[in-house]
C-alpha positions in Angstrom: -5.3 -1.2 5.7 -2.5 -2.3 3.4 0.9 -2.6 4.9 3.4 -1.7 2.2 7.2 -2.0 2.9 9.3 0.2 0.6 12.4 -0.6 -1.4 14.1 2.5 -2.9 16.7 1.7 -5.6 19.9 3.5 -6.5 22.6 1.7 -8.5 20.8 -1.6 -8.1 21.0 -1.4 -4.4 18.3 -1.0 -1.7 18.8 2.4 -0.1 17.0 5.0 2.0 17.3 8.8 1.8 16.5 11.5 4.4 14.0 14.2 3.1 14.7 13.0 -0.4 18.3 14.2 -0.4 20.4 12.0 -2.6 23.5 12.9 -0.7 22.1 11.2 2.4 21.7 7.8 0.9 22.4 4.8 3.1 22.6 1.3 1.7 20.7 -1.3 3.5 21.0 -4.2 1.1 23.1 -4.9 -2.0 20.3 -7.1 -3.3 16.7 -5.8 -3.3 15.4 -9.3 -3.9 16.8 -10.5 -0.6 14.8 -7.7 1.2 11.7 -8.5 -0.8 11.8 -12.1 0.2 12.3 -11.2 3.8 9.1 -9.1 3.6 7.2 -12.0 1.8 8.4 -14.6 4.4 7.0 -12.3 7.1 3.5 -12.5 5.5 3.6 -9.2 3.8 1.6 -9.0 0.5 2.5 -5.6 -0.9 5.7 -3.8 -1.9 6.4 -0.2 -2.9 9.4 0.2 -5.2 10.9 3.5 -6.1 13.4 3.9 -8.9 15.4 6.8 -7.6 17.8 6.7 -10.5 14.8 6.9 -12.8 13.3 9.8 -10.9 16.6 11.7 -11.5 17.0 10.6 -15.1 13.3 11.3 -16.0 12.8 7.8 -17.3 12.7 4.3 -15.9 16.2 2.9 -15.2 15.9 0.0 -12.8 13.2 -1.9 -14.7 15.2 -5.2 -14.6 15.2 -5.1 -10.8 11.4 -4.6 -10.9 11.1 -7.6 -13.2 13.1 -9.7 -10.7 11.1 -8.6 -7.7 7.8 -9.2 -9.4 8.7 -12.6 -11.0 10.6 -14.1 -8.1 8.1 -13.2 -5.3 4.3 -13.1 -5.0 4.3 -9.6 -3.7 1.9 -7.1 -5.3 4.3 -4.3 -6.5 3.5 -0.7 -7.0 6.2 1.1 -8.9 7.2 4.7 -9.2 10.2 6.9 -10.2 10.8 8.1 -13.7 7.4 7.5 -15.1 7.3 10.2 -17.8 6.1 8.5 -21.0 3.8 5.8 -22.4 6.8 3.6 -22.9 7.8 3.9 -19.2 4.3 2.8 -18.2 4.3 -0.1 -20.7 7.8 -1.2 -19.4 6.7 -1.1 -15.8 3.6 -3.2 -16.4 5.4 -5.6 -18.6 8.0 -6.1 -15.9 5.3 -7.0 -13.4 4.1 -3.9 -11.6 0.5 -4.2 -10.4 0.1 -0.4 -9.9 2.1 2.6 -11.1 2.6 5.8 -9.2 2.7 8.9 -11.3 3.7 12.2 -9.6 5.7 14.6 -11.7 3.7 14.1 -14.8 0.5 14.6 -12.8 1.8 18.0 -11.7 3.2 19.1 -15.0 0.9 17.6 -17.7 -2.6 16.9 -16.4 -3.9 16.0 -19.9 -1.4 13.2 -20.2 -2.2 12.0 -16.6 -5.9 11.9 -17.4 -5.2 10.0 -20.6 -3.4 7.4 -18.6 -6.1 7.2 -16.0 -8.7 6.6 -18.8 -6.5 4.1 -20.6 -5.2 2.0 -17.7 -7.9 2.6 -15.1 -8.0 4.3 -11.7 -7.2 0.9 -10.0 -3.8 0.8 -11.8 -2.6 4.4 -11.7 -1.8 5.9 -8.3 -1.6 9.7 -7.9 1.7 10.6 -6.4 1.4 13.7 -4.2 4.8 14.5 -2.6 4.8 17.8 -0.9 6.9 20.2 1.1 5.2 23.0 3.1 2.0 21.7 1.4 3.3 22.4 -2.1 3.8 19.6 -4.6 7.4 18.6 -5.4 8.5 16.9 -8.6 11.3 15.1 -10.4 12.7 13.1 -7.4 11.8 16.1 -5.1 14.4 18.2 -6.8 11.9 20.7 -8.1 9.1 22.5 -6.4 5.7 23.8 -7.7 3.0 26.2 -6.4 0.4 23.5 -6.3 -1.4 23.0 -3.0 -1.5 19.3 -2.1 -5.2 19.4 -1.0 -6.3 21.2 -4.2 -4.1 18.8 -6.3 -5.7 15.7 -4.8 -9.3 17.0 -4.9 -8.9 18.1 -8.5 -7.7 14.7 -9.6 -10.3 12.9 -7.5 -13.0 14.9 -9.3 -11.4 13.7 -12.6 -11.4 10.1 -11.7 -8.4 9.3 -9.5 -9.0 6.7 -6.8 -5.7 6.3 -5.0 -3.1 8.8 -3.8 0.3 8.3 -2.1 1.0 11.4 0.0 4.4 12.0 1.3 5.4 15.0 3.5 9.0 15.4 2.4 10.0 17.0 5.7 8.9 13.9 7.5 10.5 11.4 5.1 13.3 9.4 6.6 13.3 11.4 9.8 11.7 8.7 12.1 9.7 11.5 13.8 6.2 10.4 13.1 4.0 10.9 10.0 2.0 14.0 9.0 -1.2 13.0 10.8 -2.8 16.5 10.6 -2.3 16.6 6.9 -3.7 13.2 6.4 -6.7 13.9 8.6 -7.4 17.0 6.5 -7.1 15.1 3.2 -9.5 12.4 4.6 -11.9 15.0 5.7 -11.9 17.0 2.4 -11.8 14.1 0.0 -12.8 10.5 -0.4 -9.5 9.4 -2.0 -8.0 6.1 -1.0 -5.1 7.6 0.9 -1.8 5.8 1.2 0.4 7.4 3.9 4.1 7.7 3.3 7.0 9.3 5.2 7.9 9.5 8.9 6.2 6.3 10.1 8.3 5.3 13.1 6.4 3.0 15.5 3.7 0.4 15.3 1.5 2.9 17.1 1.9 5.3 14.1 0.7 2.5 11.8 -2.3 1.8 14.0 -3.2 5.5 14.2 -3.0 5.8 10.4 -5.4 2.8 10.2 -7.8 4.3 12.7 -8.0 7.7 10.9 -8.9 5.9 7.7 -5.8 5.5 5.5 -6.1 2.8 2.9 -2.4 1.9 3.1 0.8 2.8 4.8 4.2 2.7 3.2 7.0 2.0 5.7 10.7 2.2 4.9 13.4 3.4 7.3 11.5 2.3 10.4 11.8 -1.3 9.2 15.4 -1.0 8.2 16.4 0.7 11.4 14.4 -1.7 13.5 12.0 0.8 15.2 9.2 -1.4 13.7 9.7 -5.1 13.4 8.2 -7.3 10.7 6.4 -9.5 13.2 4.4 -6.5 14.4 3.5 -5.7 10.8 2.6 -9.2 9.9 0.2 -9.3 12.9 -1.5 -6.2 11.5 -1.7 -7.8 8.1 
């Protein structure tokens, strides 16, 4: 299972939110590159970067930070937040992203999402499935839809998607454990390569996600608050 620390960016700084609420932001580092190098020095190979400014603005904002992270470390970066156009995708790949996470467009414009899957390949485009009460949320979690998360993932899997990052918004940033039941249901009903995100609190959570079959685990606040240490994660890597 891939271990994927998260860096969320607002105003060029490394922050974390609680349940996606922008008013709860807490700054953990003034320099995201410093954090990325700490992860790399611990033996981590992957990094999940979210442009929270971009998610709000509906276009990539912090692409220069992505470029710095990708060019000054050897981390494999997947990038999301504000991916709304072909230009956004081109910018993200040109700035060094190895994979792109597309959530809002996938929920709002399936034809465009499928076009991107065909053009760039299912190895490059990750389906973002952020949900609250099993319903897909979009645009930085500021808007809700009526799309059921299981149906959403199954439909895209049938149309060629390979990877999906699934975040239960009510778990995100709460340090109360991930949505194991939801993930088990997804893994039972689909063959998607599932990347768990949100609520991971202890190394036991990470091990359980591995045991139930998750392809990856995105870990944010647990690292920054110290409930999981990088040595434990590097041993799993």
